[in-house]
C-alpha positions in Angstrom: 0.0 0.0 0.0 1.2 3.5 -0.7 1.9 6.1 2.0 -1.6 7.7 1.6 -3.4 4.5 2.4 -4.0 4.5 6.2 -3.9 0.7 6.7 -1.7 -2.3 6.3 -3.4 -5.4 4.8 -1.4 -8.5 4.2 -2.2 -12.2 4.7 -0.4 -12.0 8.1 -1.1 -8.5 9.3 -4.1 -6.2 9.2 -3.7 -2.8 10.9 -5.3 0.6 10.8 -8.6 1.9 9.5 -9.4 0.1 6.3 -10.7 1.8 3.1 -12.5 -1.2 1.5 -13.1 0.6 -1.7 -9.4 1.3 -2.0 -8.7 -2.4 -1.5 -10.9 -3.2 -4.4 -8.7 -1.0 -6.5 -5.4 -2.2 -5.0 -6.2 -5.9 -5.2 -8.0 -5.7 -8.6 -11.2 -7.4 -7.4 -14.8 -6.5 -8.3 -17.4 -5.0 -6.1 -20.5 -7.2 -5.6 -23.3 -5.6 -7.5 -27.1 -6.0 -7.7 -26.5 -8.4 -10.5 -24.5 -10.9 -8.2 -27.1 -10.4 -5.5 -30.0 -11.3 -7.7 -28.0 -14.2 -9.2 -27.5 -15.5 -5.6 -31.3 -15.3 -5.1 -32.0 -17.2 -8.3 -29.5 -20.0 -7.7 -29.5 -20.3 -3.9 -33.1 -19.3 -3.3 -32.3 -16.5 -0.9 -29.7 -13.9 -0.1 -27.7 -14.1 3.1 -27.7 -10.8 5.2 -23.9 -10.8 5.0 -24.2 -10.3 1.2 -27.3 -8.0 1.2 -25.7 -5.8 3.9 -22.4 -5.5 2.1 -20.2 -7.5 4.5 -19.2 -9.8 1.7 -18.6 -7.1 -0.7 -16.1 -8.1 -3.4 -15.4 -11.1 -5.6 -13.5 -12.8 -8.4 -15.9 -14.8 -10.6 -18.5 -15.4 -7.8 -21.0 -15.2 -10.6 -19.2 -17.8 -12.7 -19.3 -20.2 -9.7 -23.0 -19.8 -9.3 -23.6 -20.4 -13.0 -21.5 -23.5 -13.0 -23.4 -24.8 -10.0 -26.7 -24.1 -11.8 -25.5 -25.9 -14.9 -24.8 -29.0 -12.8 -21.0 -28.7 -13.1 -19.0 -30.0 -10.2 -18.4 -27.4 -7.5 -16.9 -27.2 -4.0 -16.2 -24.7 -1.2 -12.8 -24.0 0.3 -11.7 -21.8 3.2 -9.4 -22.2 6.2 -7.7 -20.9 9.3 -4.2 -20.3 10.4 -4.1 -21.6 14.0 -2.1 -18.8 15.7 -4.4 -18.4 18.7 -7.9 -19.0 20.1 -10.8 -18.5 17.7 -12.7 -15.2 18.1 -15.9 -13.8 16.5 -14.0 -12.2 13.7 -12.6 -15.6 12.6 -16.0 -17.3 12.4 -17.8 -14.6 10.4 -16.7 -16.1 7.0 -17.3 -19.6 8.5 -21.0 -18.8 9.2 -21.5 -17.7 5.6 -19.6 -20.7 4.3 -21.9 -23.0 6.3 -24.9 -21.3 4.9 -23.7 -21.9 1.4 -22.9 -25.5 2.2 -26.4 -26.0 3.7 -28.1 -24.3 0.8 -26.1 -25.8 -2.1 -25.4 -29.3 -0.5 -21.8 -29.3 -1.7 -18.5 -30.3 -0.1 -16.3 -27.9 1.9 -12.5 -28.3 2.1 -11.2 -26.6 5.2 -7.5 -26.1 5.5 -5.7 -25.6 8.9 -2.4 -24.1 8.0 -0.4 -25.2 11.0 2.8 -25.2 9.0 2.4 -21.6 8.1 1.9 -20.5 11.7 4.9 -22.6 12.9 7.1 -21.0 10.2 5.8 -17.4 10.7 5.9 -17.1 14.4 9.4 -17.3 15.7 8.5 -18.5 19.2 6.0 -21.2 18.1 6.9 -24.9 18.6 5.2 -27.7 16.7 3.5 -28.7 19.9 2.1 -25.1 20.2 0.5 -25.2 16.7 -0.8 -28.8 17.2 -2.6 -27.8 20.4 -4.1 -24.7 18.8 -5.1 -26.6 15.7 -7.1 -29.1 17.8 -8.8 -26.4 19.7 -9.6 -24.4 16.6 -11.1 -27.6 14.9 -13.4 -28.0 17.9 -14.7 -24.5 17.4 -15.2 -25.1 13.7 -17.3 -28.2 14.1 -19.2 -26.7 17.0 -20.8 -24.4 14.4 -22.8 -27.3 13.0 -21.0 -28.1 9.7 -22.0 -31.4 8.0 -19.4 -34.0 8.8 -20.2 -35.9 5.6 -19.5 -32.9 3.5 -16.8 -31.1 5.5 -13.2 -32.3 5.0 -10.6 -30.8 7.3 -7.0 -30.7 6.0 -4.3 -30.2 8.6 -1.2 -29.3 6.5 1.5 -31.1 8.4 -0.5 -34.3 9.0 -2.2 -34.3 5.6 0.8 -33.2 3.4 0.3 -36.3 1.2 -2.8 -34.8 -0.2 -1.1 -31.6 -1.1 2.6 -32.2 -1.9 2.4 -33.4 -5.5 0.1 -30.5 -6.3 2.4 -28.1 -4.4 5.6 -29.0 -6.3 3.8 -28.7 -9.7 2.6 -25.2 -8.5 6.0 -24.3 -7.3 7.5 -24.9 -10.7 5.2 -22.3 -12.2 6.0 -19.5 -9.7 9.3 -17.7 -9.7 11.0 -16.3 -6.6 10.6 -12.7 -7.9 6.9 -13.2 -8.3 6.3 -14.7 -4.8 8.5 -11.9 -3.3 6.5 -9.2 -5.1 3.1 -10.6 -4.3 3.7 -11.7 -0.7 6.2 -9.0 0.3 9.0 -11.5 1.2 12.6 -10.3 1.7 16.1 -11.6 2.4 15.1 -12.3 6.0 12.2 -14.5 5.1 12.8 -18.2 6.0 12.6 -20.6 3.0 9.7 -22.4 4.5 7.5 -19.3 4.2 8.6 -18.9 0.6 7.4 -22.4 -0.3 4.3 -22.3 1.9 2.0 -20.4 -0.5 2.0 -23.4 -2.8 0.2 -25.4 -0.1 -2.6 -22.9 0.3 -2.9 -22.7 -3.5 -2.9 -26.5 -3.8 -6.3 -26.8 -2.0 -7.9 -24.8 -4.8 -7.1 -27.7 -7.2 -7.5 -30.6 -4.8 -11.3 -31.2 -5.4 -10.6 -31.6 -9.1 -8.0 -34.3 -8.3 -10.1 -36.1 -5.7 -13.3 -36.1 -7.8 -11.5 -36.9 -11.0 -13.4 -34.2 -12.9 -13.2 -30.4 -13.4 -14.4 -28.8 -10.2 -15.1 -25.1 -9.7 -14.1 -23.9 -6.2 -15.5 -20.9 -4.3 -13.4 -19.4 -1.5 -15.3 -17.3 1.0 -12.7 -15.5 3.1 -11.6 -12.1 4.4 -10.0 -9.9 1.7 -6.5 -10.1 3.3 -6.1 -13.6 1.8 -6.5 -12.4 -1.8 -2.8 -12.6 -2.8 -2.9 -16.4 -2.6 -5.8 -16.6 -5.0 -4.3 -14.1 -7.4 -1.4 -16.4 -7.8 -3.6 -19.5 -8.0 -5.7 -17.9 -10.8 -2.6 -16.9 -12.8 -1.3 -20.5 -13.0 -4.6 -22.5 -12.9 -5.1 -22.8 -16.7 -1.5 -23.8 -17.4 -1.9 -26.6 -14.9 -5.2 -27.7 -16.3 -7.5 -26.6 -13.5 -10.4 -24.1 -13.4 -9.5 -20.8 -11.9 -10.6 -20.6 -8.2 -13.4 -18.1 -7.5 -13.7 -15.9 -4.5 -16.1 -13.9 -2.4 -14.4 -11.5 0.0 -15.6 -10.2 3.4 -14.9 -7.1 5.4 -13.4 -7.6 8.9 -15.4 -7.7 12.1 -14.0 -4.7 14.0 -12.6 -4.9 17.5 -14.3 -3.3 20.4 -11.8 -0.5 20.5 -11.3 2.5 18.2 -10.8 1.4 14.6 -9.2 -1.7 13.2 -10.2 -5.4 12.9 -10.8 -7.7 15.8 -7.4 -9.1 16.8 -6.0 -11.7 19.2 -3.2 -9.3 19.9 -5.7 -7.0 21.6 -7.6 -9.5 23.8 -9.5 -6.8 25.7 -11.2 -5.8 22.5 -11.8 -9.3 21.1 -14.5 -11.8 22.0 -13.1 -15.3 22.0 -15.3 -18.4 21.7 -13.8 -19.8 24.9 -14.4 -16.5 26.9 -16.6 -17.0 29.9 -19.9 -15.3 29.0 -19.5 -12.8 31.8 -16.1 -11.7 30.6 -17.5 -11.2 27.1 -20.3 -9.2 28.6 -17.8 -7.0 30.4 -15.8 -6.5 27.2 -18.9 -5.3 25.3 -20.0 -3.0 28.1 -16.5 -1.4 28.1 -16.4 -1.0 24.3 -15.9 2.1 22.3 -19.1 3.5 20.7 -20.1 6.1 18.2 -22.2 7.9 20.9 -21.8 11.3 22.6 -20.0 11.8 25.9 -23.2 12.2 27.9 -26.8 11.0 27.6 -28.0 14.6 27.3 -25.8 15.2 24.3 -26.8 11.9 22.8 -30.4 12.8 23.0 -29.7 16.2 21.5 -27.1 15.4 18.8 -27.6 11.7 18.2 -24.9 9.1 17.8 -22.8 7.9 14.8 -23.5 4.2 14.2 -21.2 4.3 11.1 -18.1 4.3 13.3 -19.6 2.3 16.2 -18.3 -1.3 16.7 -21.4 -2.1 18.8 -23.7 -1.3 15.8 -21.4 -3.3 13.5 -21.8 -6.4 15.6 -25.6 -6.1 15.2 -25.2 -5.6 11.5 -22.7 -8.3 10.9 -23.6 -11.1 13.4 -26.3 -10.4 16.0 -29.4 -9.0 14.2 -31.2 -11.1 11.6 -34.0 -8.7 10.8 -33.3 -5.8 8.4 -36.2 -3.8 9.8 -34.9 -4.0 13.3 -31.4 -3.2 12.2 -32.6 -0.1 10.4 -34.7 0.9 13.4 -31.6 0.7 15.6 -29.6 2.8 13.1 -32.2 5.5 13.0 -32.8 5.6 16.7 -29.1 5.9 17.3 -28.7 8.8 14.8 -31.8 10.5 16.2 -30.7 10.3 19.8 -33.5 8.2 21.2 -31.3 5.1 21.6 -28.6 5.5 24.3 -25.3 3.6 24.2 -25.8 1.9 27.6 -29.0 0.0 26.6 -27.6 -0.7 23.2 -24.4 -2.3 24.6 -26.4 -4.1 27.3 -28.6 -5.8 24.7 -25.6 -6.8 22.6 -23.8 -8.1 25.6 -26.9 -10.3 26.3 -26.9 -11.7 22.8 -23.1 -12.3 22.7 -23.3 -14.1 26.1 -26.2 -16.2 24.9 -24.3 -17.2 21.8 -21.2 -18.2 23.8 -23.3 -20.3 26.3 -24.8 -22.3 23.4 -21.5 -22.6 21.6 -19.6 -23.8 24.6 -22.2 -26.4 25.4 -21.9 -27.8 21.9 -18.1 -27.5 22.1 -17.9 -29.9 25.1 -19.4 -32.7 22.9 -17.6 -31.7 19.7 -14.2 -32.7 21.3 -15.0 -36.3 20.6 -16.1 -35.8 16.9 -12.9 -34.5 15.3 -12.2 -37.8 13.4 -15.5 -37.5 11.6 -14.3 -34.4 9.8 -10.6 -35.2 8.9 -9.9 -35.7 5.2 -7.5 -38.6 6.0 -10.5 -40.7 7.2 -12.4 -40.1 3.9 -10.4 -40.0 0.7 
């Protein structure tokens, strides 16, 4: 990004206040238009709020994927997680949308846990660290209710046999100068990280190999992962595979001032293993777009456009568009104060965590049902 762009967005770091329209220009993706929204309605039967509200806002050939599905051509979903810490609400936002697509379309999902990447990237991580985090992250994933018959979890280190042949074929197509330019690597980057992108790219083509027929893959993910898919699309045709398609999400903000939810700022992040009362406390202490006093709020109104509390309703905790619009207008008009708004969100977050953690206890014994090595 140039000096005028007030954010850093890479596959490993996201910092600052993000200009999402600028990312469309920088990454060369397309904004989701009414045409893609209506095509979603035609093919899927409905439109998820994360699309209609502009949370999933950009794409590469999302429309192509939908048409291929409608034509009866083989399709699959692919997303993943780098297990560098405990799972928080920001991580699961794309997973929730991915599950919706899986449920509606009835297609397979390949979910990659990039334990190798996190071991290589984090200087102080041991293999035992990433193995432990991977297991805990898998438990959170399956606790969201994914279909075990159609969800295939790949753990890179353990499942390298599924990826390595593809990876070396991919590696032969990508020069060091290209990977350095796209990923921002330099002379201090360890050689494991330089090779690693071939493994994340490999999963784009794995369904075609496993099914033995041309398979179009859709990747729902946050937009910071786009550099991998640009590389994948550049070499797909030369390797004999369909280009992977993508649908990109914005980031769930943290509970502080600006920026995405981040494990490095645990006081502003809601982790799925947080005790509900701790999560409630975090919400109640959050930054808002309100005025300093209730009197000023009633007089001047608040600013929901910069308020993470409102964003949580918009992105995760309010299903009804009419109720969301009512909340927005009441905040702007001053009739809704920040205290009650935060309190209601805290209740909803706590209720979600209670339910998730109850399911999580039983999910610990179901991991084997989802592992790709037990299926293909």
